[in-house]
C-alpha positions in Angstrom: 2.2 -9.6 2.3 2.5 -5.9 1.8 -1.3 -5.5 1.8 -1.4 -6.9 5.4 1.0 -4.3 6.8 -0.3 -2.1 9.7 0.7 1.4 10.6 2.0 0.1 14.0 4.5 -2.2 12.2 5.7 0.8 10.1 6.1 3.0 13.1 8.0 0.3 15.0 10.4 -0.4 12.1 11.1 3.3 11.5 11.3 4.0 15.3 8.9 6.9 14.9 8.4 9.0 18.0 4.7 9.2 19.3 4.3 12.7 17.8 5.0 11.3 14.3 2.6 8.3 14.4 0.3 10.0 11.9 3.1 9.5 9.3 2.8 5.7 9.7 -1.0 6.0 9.0 -0.2 7.9 5.8 2.3 5.3 4.8 -0.1 2.5 5.4 -2.8 4.3 3.3 -0.2 5.0 0.5 0.9 1.3 0.4 -2.6 0.1 0.1 -3.5 2.7 -2.5 -0.4 1.7 -4.6 -1.4 -2.0 -4.4 -5.0 -1.2 -5.5 -3.7 0.9 -8.3 -1.3 -1.8 -9.5 -4.1 -4.4 -9.3 -6.5 -2.3 -11.3 -3.8 -1.6 -14.0 -2.9 -5.3 -14.2 -6.6 -6.2 -14.6 -6.9 -3.8 -17.5 -3.8 -5.3 -19.1 -5.2 -8.8 -18.8 -8.5 -7.8 -20.4 -6.6 -6.1 -23.3 -4.6 -9.3 -23.9 -7.8 -11.5 -24.0 -9.6 -9.2 -26.5 -6.5 -9.1 -28.9 
């Protein structure tokens, strides 16, 4: 669900003024990067368990 979030939703929920829309773009990028980082770390942990 979090991976599907769009910057427009973030801006709307935070009631950002138009001049601050770039903040919602940064937030969207950060959320997606965090999800990708989590998935890559979880994948590594699963591989370690299988080889043990």
